[in-house]
VEXDREN-2710 file (C-alpha; in Angstrom, 1 decimal):
% VEXDREN-2710
k/r/px/py/pz
1/MET/8.1/-27.4/-6.9
2/LYS/5.2/-25.4/-5.7
3/ILE/5.3/-22.1/-3.9
4/THR/2.1/-20.8/-2.4
5/PHE/1.9/-17.1/-1.5
6/VAL/-0.6/-16.1/1.2
7/ASN/-2.4/-12.8/1.2
8/ILE/-3.6/-12.5/4.8
9/ARG/-6.2/-9.9/4.1
10/ILE/-7.8/-9.5/0.7
11/ASP/-8.7/-5.9/-0.3
12/ILE/-9.4/-3.9/-3.4
13/TYR/-5.7/-3.6/-3.9
14/PRO/-4.3/-6.7/-5.5
15/PRO/-1.0/-8.1/-4.0
16/ILE/1.0/-7.0/-6.9
17/GLY/4.3/-7.9/-5.3
18/PHE/3.4/-11.6/-5.4
19/CYS/2.6/-11.1/-9.1
20/TYR/6.1/-9.7/-9.8
21/LEU/7.7/-12.6/-7.8
22/SER/5.7/-15.1/-9.7
23/ALA/6.7/-13.7/-13.1
24/TYR/10.3/-13.5/-12.1
25/LEU/10.4/-17.1/-10.8
26/LYS/8.6/-18.5/-13.9
27/LYS/11.0/-16.7/-16.2
28/HIS/14.1/-18.3/-14.5
29/PHE/12.7/-21.7/-13.4
30/HIS/10.5/-23.8/-15.7
31/ASP/9.7/-26.3/-12.9
32/VAL/8.2/-23.8/-10.5
33/GLU/4.4/-23.7/-9.8
34/ILE/2.9/-20.6/-8.2
35/SER/-0.4/-20.3/-6.5
36/LEU/-2.0/-17.6/-4.3
37/LEU/-4.3/-18.1/-1.2
38/GLU/-6.2/-15.0/-0.2
39/LEU/-8.0/-14.9/3.1
40/ILE/-11.3/-13.0/3.2
41/MET/-12.8/-11.2/6.2
42/GLY/-14.0/-13.6/8.9
43/ASP/-11.9/-16.5/7.6
44/ASP/-10.8/-18.9/10.3
45/LYS/-7.1/-19.3/10.0
46/THR/-7.1/-22.9/11.1
47/ASN/-9.6/-23.8/8.3
48/ALA/-7.5/-21.8/5.8
49/ILE/-4.4/-23.7/6.8
50/GLN/-6.1/-27.0/6.3
51/HIS/-7.3/-25.9/2.9
52/LEU/-3.7/-24.7/2.1
53/LEU/-2.1/-28.0/3.1
54/VAL/-4.5/-30.1/0.9
55/THR/-2.8/-28.4/-2.1
56/LYS/0.6/-29.8/-0.9
57/PRO/2.8/-26.7/-1.2
58/ASP/6.6/-27.0/-0.9
59/ILE/7.2/-23.4/0.3
60/ILE/4.9/-20.7/1.8
61/GLY/5.5/-17.0/1.3
62/PHE/4.0/-13.9/3.0
63/THR/4.4/-10.2/2.5
64/THR/4.6/-8.4/5.8
65/TYR/3.2/-4.9/6.5
66/THR/3.3/-3.4/10.0
67/VAL/-0.4/-3.0/9.9
68/GLY/-1.6/-6.6/10.1
69/PHE/1.7/-8.1/11.2
70/HIS/0.0/-9.6/14.3
71/ASP/-2.1/-11.7/11.9
72/ILE/1.1/-12.9/10.1
73/GLN/2.6/-13.9/13.4
74/GLU/-0.5/-15.9/14.4
75/PHE/-0.8/-17.6/10.9
76/CYS/2.9/-18.6/11.0
77/ARG/2.4/-20.1/14.5
78/LEU/-0.6/-22.1/13.5
79/LEU/1.0/-23.2/10.2
80/LYS/4.2/-24.4/11.8
81/GLN/2.1/-26.4/14.3
82/ALA/0.3/-28.1/11.5
83/ALA/3.3/-28.6/9.2
84/PRO/6.6/-28.3/11.1
85/GLU/8.8/-29.1/8.0
86/LEU/7.1/-26.7/5.6
87/PRO/9.4/-23.7/4.9
88/ILE/7.9/-20.3/5.6
89/TRP/9.5/-17.2/3.9
90/LEU/8.5/-13.6/4.9
91/GLY/9.2/-10.4/2.9
92/GLY/7.9/-6.9/2.6
93/PRO/8.4/-3.6/4.3
94/HIS/8.0/-4.7/7.9
95/ILE/10.6/-7.5/7.9
96/THR/12.8/-5.2/5.7
97/SER/12.6/-2.5/8.4
98/LEU/12.8/-4.7/11.4
99/PRO/14.5/-8.0/10.5
100/HIS/14.9/-8.9/14.2
101/THR/11.1/-9.3/14.5
102/LEU/11.2/-12.4/12.2
103/PRO/8.8/-14.8/13.9
104/ILE/10.5/-17.9/15.3
105/GLU/8.3/-20.0/13.1
106/ALA/9.6/-18.4/9.9
107/ASP/12.6/-20.0/8.1
108/ALA/13.8/-16.9/6.3
109/GLY/13.0/-13.2/5.9
110/ILE/13.6/-11.4/2.6
111/ILE/15.0/-7.9/3.1
112/GLY/14.3/-5.2/0.5
113/GLU/13.5/-6.0/-3.2
114/GLY/12.5/-9.6/-3.4
115/GLU/12.9/-10.9/-7.0
116/GLU/16.6/-11.9/-7.0
117/THR/16.6/-13.0/-3.4
118/VAL/13.6/-15.3/-3.7
119/ALA/15.0/-16.8/-6.9
120/GLU/18.3/-17.6/-5.1
121/LEU/16.5/-19.0/-2.1
122/TYR/14.3/-21.1/-4.4
123/LYS/17.3/-22.5/-6.3
124/VAL/19.2/-23.4/-3.2
125/TYR/16.1/-25.2/-1.8
126/ARG/15.3/-27.0/-5.0
127/ASP/18.9/-28.2/-5.5
128/ASN/19.5/-29.3/-1.9
129/LYS/15.9/-30.3/-0.9
130/THR/16.4/-28.2/2.2
131/VAL/18.1/-24.9/3.3
132/THR/20.6/-25.2/6.1
133/ARG/21.8/-22.3/8.1
134/ASP/25.2/-22.6/6.3
135/LEU/23.5/-22.2/3.0
136/LEU/21.3/-19.3/4.2
137/ALA/24.5/-17.4/5.4
138/ARG/25.7/-17.3/1.8
139/ILE/22.6/-15.6/0.5
140/PRO/22.6/-11.7/0.6
141/GLY/19.6/-9.8/1.6
142/ILE/18.0/-12.2/4.1
143/CYS/17.6/-12.8/7.8
144/TYR/17.2/-16.1/9.6
145/HIS/17.3/-17.8/13.0
146/THR/20.7/-19.2/14.1
147/GLN/21.1/-22.4/16.1
148/THR/20.9/-20.4/19.3
149/LYS/17.6/-18.8/18.2
150/GLU/19.2/-15.4/17.5
151/ILE/18.5/-13.6/14.3
152/SER/21.3/-13.3/11.8
153/VAL/21.2/-10.7/9.0
154/THR/23.3/-11.2/5.9
155/PRO/24.9/-8.4/3.9
156/PRO/22.4/-6.3/1.8
157/ARG/21.7/-7.2/-1.8
158/THR/22.2/-4.6/-4.5
159/TYR/18.9/-3.2/-5.9
160/ILE/18.0/-4.0/-9.5
161/ALA/19.4/-1.1/-11.5
162/SER/17.1/-1.5/-14.5
163/LEU/13.5/-2.2/-13.7
164/ASP/12.8/-3.1/-17.3
165/THR/14.7/-6.4/-16.7
166/ILE/11.9/-7.5/-14.4
167/PRO/9.1/-9.2/-16.3
168/PRO/5.6/-7.7/-16.1
169/PRO/3.5/-9.0/-13.2
170/ASP/1.9/-12.4/-13.6
171/LEU/-1.8/-11.6/-13.1
172/SER/-2.8/-15.3/-13.7
173/ILE/-2.4/-16.0/-10.0
174/LEU/-5.0/-13.3/-9.1
175/ASN/-8.8/-13.6/-8.7
176/MET/-9.3/-11.1/-11.5
177/LYS/-13.1/-11.6/-11.3
178/TRP/-12.9/-9.8/-8.0
179/TYR/-10.1/-7.3/-8.7
180/THR/-11.7/-6.0/-11.9
181/ALA/-15.3/-6.1/-10.6
182/ARG/-17.3/-2.9/-10.8
183/LYS/-16.9/-1.2/-7.4
184/HIS/-15.9/2.0/-5.7
185/PHE/-12.4/2.0/-7.1
186/MET/-9.3/3.6/-5.5
187/MET/-11.2/6.6/-4.1
188/MET/-12.3/7.9/-7.5
189/LYS/-15.8/9.3/-7.7
190/GLY/-18.1/6.7/-9.1
191/ASN/-18.0/2.9/-9.6
192/PHE/-15.4/1.5/-12.0
193/ARG/-14.0/-1.7/-13.4
194/GLY/-10.4/-0.9/-12.7
195/PHE/-6.9/-2.2/-12.1
196/ILE/-3.5/-0.9/-11.0
197/LEU/-0.3/-0.1/-12.7
198/LEU/3.1/0.2/-11.1
199/THR/5.7/2.2/-13.2
200/SER/8.4/2.9/-10.6
201/ARG/9.8/1.8/-7.3
202/GLY/10.6/4.2/-4.5
203/CYS/10.3/7.9/-4.1
204/PRO/12.7/10.8/-4.6
205/CYS/11.4/12.5/-1.4
206/ASN/12.5/11.4/2.1
207/CYS/9.5/12.2/4.3
208/ARG/10.0/11.4/8.0
209/PHE/7.0/9.1/8.1
210/CYS/7.4/7.1/4.9
211/GLN/8.7/3.6/4.4
212/ALA/9.3/3.8/0.7
213/ARG/13.0/4.5/0.8
214/VAL/13.5/1.7/3.3
215/GLN/11.8/-0.9/1.1
216/TRP/13.0/0.3/-2.3
217/GLY/16.2/2.3/-1.8
218/LYS/16.9/4.8/-4.6
219/CYS/13.9/5.8/-6.7
220/ARG/14.0/3.9/-10.0
221/TYR/11.7/4.1/-13.1
222/HIS/10.4/1.8/-15.8
223/SER/11.0/3.3/-19.2
224/ALA/8.2/5.0/-21.0
225/GLU/8.1/2.2/-23.5
226/ARG/7.7/-0.4/-20.8
227/VAL/4.9/1.6/-19.1
228/VAL/2.9/2.0/-22.3
229/GLU/3.4/-1.7/-23.2
230/GLU/2.0/-2.8/-19.9
231/LEU/-1.0/-0.4/-20.2
232/GLU/-1.6/-1.7/-23.7
233/ASN/-1.5/-5.3/-22.6
234/LEU/-3.9/-4.6/-19.7
235/ARG/-6.4/-3.0/-22.0
236/ARG/-6.1/-5.8/-24.6
237/SER/-6.4/-8.6/-22.0
238/TYR/-9.3/-6.8/-20.1
239/PRO/-11.1/-4.6/-22.6
240/PHE/-13.8/-3.8/-20.2
241/LEU/-11.5/-1.8/-17.8
242/ASP/-12.6/1.8/-17.5
243/ALA/-10.1/2.9/-14.8
244/ILE/-6.4/2.6/-14.0
245/ASN/-4.8/3.6/-10.7
246/ILE/-1.1/4.3/-11.2
247/ILE/0.2/3.4/-7.7
248/ASP/3.7/4.8/-7.9
249/ASP/4.6/6.8/-4.8
250/LEU/5.3/9.7/-7.3
251/PHE/4.3/9.2/-10.9
252/ILE/5.2/12.7/-12.0
253/GLY/8.8/12.6/-10.5
254/ASP/10.5/12.4/-13.9
255/ARG/9.0/15.0/-16.2
256/LYS/10.9/13.9/-19.3
257/ARG/9.6/10.4/-18.9
258/LEU/6.1/11.7/-18.3
259/ARG/6.2/13.6/-21.6
260/GLU/7.2/10.4/-23.4
261/ILE/4.5/8.3/-21.7
262/VAL/1.8/10.9/-22.6
263/ARG/3.0/11.1/-26.2
264/MET/2.9/7.4/-26.7
265/ILE/-0.4/6.9/-24.9
266/LEU/-2.0/9.5/-27.2
267/GLU/-0.4/8.0/-30.3
268/LYS/-1.9/4.6/-29.5
269/GLY/-5.2/6.1/-28.3
270/LEU/-4.9/4.2/-25.0
271/GLN/-6.5/7.1/-23.0
272/LYS/-9.9/6.5/-24.7
273/GLY/-12.5/5.1/-22.4
274/ILE/-10.5/5.1/-19.2
275/SER/-10.1/7.3/-16.2
276/ILE/-6.7/7.5/-14.5
277/ASN/-5.6/8.3/-10.9
278/VAL/-2.0/9.2/-10.1
279/ASN/0.0/10.4/-7.1
280/GLY/1.6/13.8/-7.3
281/HIS/3.7/16.2/-5.2
282/VAL/2.7/19.8/-4.6
283/GLY/6.3/21.0/-5.1
284/MET/6.5/19.4/-8.6
285/ILE/3.1/20.4/-10.0
286/SER/3.0/22.8/-12.9
287/GLU/0.6/23.9/-15.6
288/GLU/2.5/21.8/-18.1
289/THR/2.2/18.7/-15.9
290/LEU/-1.5/19.3/-15.4
291/GLU/-2.0/19.7/-19.2
292/LEU/-0.1/16.5/-19.8
293/LEU/-2.1/14.6/-17.2
294/LYS/-5.4/16.0/-18.4
295/SER/-4.7/14.9/-22.0
296/ILE/-4.6/11.3/-21.0
297/ASN/-7.8/11.4/-18.9
298/VAL/-6.3/11.7/-15.5
299/VAL/-9.3/12.5/-13.4
300/GLN/-7.7/12.7/-9.9
301/ILE/-4.3/13.5/-8.5
302/ALA/-3.7/12.4/-5.0
303/TYR/-1.5/14.7/-2.9
304/GLY/0.1/14.1/0.4
305/PHE/-0.9/17.4/1.9
306/GLU/-0.4/15.9/5.3
307/SER/-1.1/19.0/7.4
308/GLY/-2.6/22.5/7.4
309/SER/0.0/23.7/9.8
310/GLU/3.2/25.1/8.4
311/ARG/5.4/23.9/11.3
312/VAL/4.0/20.4/11.2
313/LEU/4.2/20.2/7.5
314/LYS/7.9/21.3/7.5
315/PHE/8.7/18.6/10.1
316/LEU/6.9/15.8/8.3
317/LYS/8.1/16.6/4.8
318/ARG/11.6/17.9/5.7
319/GLY/10.8/21.2/4.0
320/SER/10.0/19.6/0.6
321/ALA/6.5/21.2/0.7
322/THR/5.0/24.4/2.1
323/LEU/1.4/25.4/3.0
324/ALA/1.5/27.9/0.1
325/GLN/2.4/25.0/-2.3
326/ASN/-0.4/22.9/-0.9
327/LEU/-2.9/25.6/-1.5
328/ARG/-1.5/26.3/-5.0
329/ALA/-1.6/22.7/-6.0
330/ALA/-5.2/22.3/-4.8
331/THR/-6.3/25.5/-6.6
332/LEU/-4.5/24.8/-9.9
333/THR/-5.5/21.2/-10.1
334/ASN/-9.2/22.2/-9.6
335/GLN/-8.8/24.9/-12.3
336/TYR/-7.8/22.2/-14.8
337/GLY/-10.9/20.2/-13.9
338/ILE/-8.9/17.4/-12.3
339/GLY/-10.0/16.0/-8.9
340/VAL/-7.9/16.6/-5.9
341/GLY/-7.2/13.7/-3.6
342/GLY/-6.0/14.8/-0.2
343/GLN/-4.1/12.7/2.3
344/PHE/-3.7/14.1/5.8
345/MET/-2.5/13.0/9.2
346/ILE/-3.0/14.4/12.7
347/GLY/-1.4/13.6/16.0
348/CYS/2.2/14.3/14.9
349/ILE/5.0/14.6/17.4
350/ASP/4.4/17.8/19.5
351/GLU/1.4/18.8/17.4
352/SER/-1.0/21.0/19.3
353/GLU/-4.7/21.1/19.2
354/ASP/-4.7/24.4/17.4
355/GLU/-2.4/22.9/14.7
356/ILE/-4.9/20.0/14.3
357/GLU/-7.7/22.5/13.8
358/GLU/-5.6/24.2/11.1
359/THR/-5.6/20.9/9.2
360/ILE/-9.3/20.5/9.6
361/ALA/-9.8/24.0/8.3
362/PHE/-7.7/23.3/5.3
363/ILE/-9.9/20.3/4.5
364/VAL/-13.1/22.2/4.9
365/ASN/-11.9/25.2/2.8
366/ASN/-10.3/23.5/-0.2
367/ARG/-12.4/21.6/-2.7
368/MET/-11.3/18.0/-3.1
369/SER/-12.7/14.9/-4.8
370/HIS/-11.6/12.6/-2.0
371/VAL/-10.0/13.1/1.4
372/ASN/-8.5/10.8/3.9
373/VAL/-7.3/11.5/7.5
374/SER/-5.4/9.1/9.7
375/ALA/-3.4/9.3/12.9
376/THR/0.3/10.0/12.3
377/THR/1.9/6.6/12.6
378/PRO/5.6/5.8/13.3
379/LEU/6.2/3.0/10.8
380/PRO/9.4/1.0/11.4
381/GLY/12.4/2.1/9.5
382/THR/11.4/5.7/9.3
383/GLU/12.9/8.7/11.2
384/LEU/9.5/9.1/12.9
385/TRP/9.9/5.6/14.3
386/ASN/13.4/6.4/15.6
387/ILE/12.1/9.5/17.4
388/CYS/9.2/7.6/18.9
389/LYS/11.5/4.8/20.0
390/GLU/13.7/7.3/21.8
391/ARG/10.6/8.6/23.6
392/GLY/9.5/5.1/24.6
393/LEU/6.4/5.1/22.5
394/VAL/7.3/2.1/20.3
395/SER/9.4/-1.0/20.5
396/GLU/10.2/-4.1/18.4
397/ASP/8.0/-6.2/20.8
398/MET/5.0/-3.9/20.9
399/ASP/1.5/-4.9/20.0
400/TRP/1.4/-4.1/16.3
401/ARG/-2.3/-3.6/16.3
402/ARG/-1.7/-0.2/18.0
403/LEU/-0.3/1.0/14.6
404/ASP/-3.4/0.1/12.6
405/PHE/-3.9/3.7/11.5
406/GLY/-6.7/2.9/9.1
407/ASN/-9.0/1.8/11.8
408/ILE/-10.3/4.9/13.5
409/HIS/-12.3/2.7/15.9
410/ASN/-9.1/1.2/17.3
411/GLN/-9.4/2.0/21.0
412/ASP/-5.7/1.5/21.6
413/LEU/-4.5/3.5/18.5
414/LEU/-1.1/5.0/19.0
415/TYR/-0.8/8.7/18.4
416/THR/2.5/10.4/18.9
417/ASN/1.4/13.6/20.7
418/GLN/-0.3/11.9/23.5
419/HIS/1.7/13.9/26.0
420/MET/-0.1/17.0/24.8
421/ILE/-3.7/15.8/24.1
422/PRO/-5.6/13.3/26.2
423/ARG/-6.8/10.2/24.3
424/GLU/-10.5/10.9/24.5
425/ARG/-9.9/14.5/23.2
426/PHE/-7.7/13.1/20.4
427/ARG/-10.4/10.7/19.4
428/GLU/-12.9/13.6/19.2
429/LEU/-10.5/15.6/17.0
430/LEU/-10.0/12.6/14.7
431/LYS/-13.7/12.1/14.4
432/LYS/-14.1/15.8/13.7
433/ALA/-11.5/15.5/10.9
434/GLN/-13.2/12.5/9.4
435/GLN/-16.5/14.4/9.4
436/ALA/-14.8/17.3/7.6
437/CYS/-13.7/14.8/5.0
438/ASP/-17.4/13.9/4.4
439/LYS/-17.9/17.3/2.9
440/TRP/-16.0/16.2/-0.1
441/ASN/-15.9/12.4/-0.1
442/PRO/-18.4/10.7/-2.5
443/VAL/-21.2/8.8/-0.9
444/TYR/-20.8/5.1/-1.5
445/SER/-23.5/3.6/-3.6
446/ILE/-25.2/0.3/-3.0
447/THR/-24.2/-1.0/-6.4
448/GLY/-20.6/-0.2/-5.7
449/ASN/-20.6/-2.8/-2.9
450/LEU/-22.2/-5.6/-4.8
451/ALA/-18.8/-6.8/-6.0
452/TYR/-18.0/-7.9/-2.5
453/ILE/-20.2/-11.0/-3.0
454/TYR/-17.2/-12.4/-4.8
455/ILE/-15.1/-12.5/-1.7
456/LEU/-17.4/-12.5/1.3
457/PRO/-19.6/-15.2/2.8
458/PRO/-23.3/-14.2/2.6
459/GLN/-23.6/-13.4/6.3
460/GLU/-20.6/-11.1/6.2
461/PHE/-21.7/-9.6/2.9
462/PHE/-25.0/-8.5/4.4
463/ARG/-23.4/-7.3/7.6
464/ARG/-21.1/-5.1/5.5
465/ALA/-23.9/-3.8/3.4
466/ILE/-25.8/-2.7/6.5
467/ARG/-22.7/-0.9/7.9
468/LYS/-22.2/0.8/4.5
469/MET/-25.8/2.0/4.4
470/TRP/-25.4/3.5/7.9
471/LYS/-22.2/5.1/6.8
472/MET/-23.9/6.5/3.7
473/ILE/-26.6/8.1/5.9
474/CYS/-24.0/9.6/8.2
475/ARG/-22.0/11.0/5.3
476/ILE/-25.1/12.6/3.8
477/LEU/-25.9/14.2/7.1
478/ASN/-22.4/15.5/7.4
479/LYS/-22.5/16.9/3.8
480/LEU/-25.7/18.8/4.7
481/ARG/-24.1/20.1/7.9
482/TYR/-21.1/21.5/6.0
483/ASN/-23.0/22.9/3.1
484/LEU/-25.6/24.7/5.1
END
């Protein structure tokens, strides 16, 4: 039987979740065939569906994120119109957080970790040639529509205790020509031929705005041996790689494991010829940690600084970080010659204009290798979502495009302190914060965008190139402004 996964919006980040599902299914079922359809910018969904149906899949699977969920809804509707009997399965953090938003066109939603649940769903479907509601009711960790069109949620599935029992991701389903092409990679300075590595699931922290705990439950780690084995296989299979982005929510969370990973990487010489980016936490950084990371060519540590306001920071991070720790982490990391990646958000619940200005000042006054600022977004399943729901700012039937926090041009972007700052003023502050980021952010090069020829039609490629050139000019002007 053939399962086709659909990536609704191709990006520089590969859909690694599909790769794990593919590997797990292939390990347990020798009759399964896996393929991946990735939509590029400007793709017509109707044409994409026609192309998809030509390949005669037996099952279609999507990963759902709140940002872009409206696209999933539309694709499901069009797909069901074209092929009413074709099963559609949805997983990912959005359906996990809000199972009752499962589109009527979808046959099942996978809640939480997907490997075991998808495998059980596949076996039931393969053995019975269909999946009745009675069969669905026996599968833990899913949601589905009842006969009366209501949504039923089955008991939760236990998370996989040992991540090492999950096979390494199956990269054969990816367009590796695109994902390893030389481009501006994962916010590092310069153009790289890079790829990603996931060495854990979840985060030991419990920030009010983060979905990680909803999707992954308790933080779990791959063993040091498994991490180094995957890195070694990546470098053997793709010897031209010169960058690795370790995309764990918090790579440095287990210091004992970190020491073992570093020791084994150095023993095998796997640090030679590559640059590495990791995510850190200001409360866990130390000189020992920085020395370990420096020794394996970590060139950037991304920190969730979030805010330059002590009050806002305490609220967002539940007291797990202070402004003093933010400053210390930035200073110490710079001292070790490692780039500082800064993640910030403005527009938090009850955040004043003065507090937003404190965040902008933090950005301007602390050297960083890359900075990103977005509107504070109440993602489903988080405490911030619950607070905003109580205030009437969000709901399960809202227009999900309002939560597209990565699009600063979104005219209807939701920000949670709208009772304090008018929309036009907030947009001015967001623009000011973005301009402050340009003091540090690298200017995109023309060559770094050539790789997009692999995924964009010519007209869209040249349109993107013109936009990037204009953005480069604006960034250069902003750099001059802040450096005068």
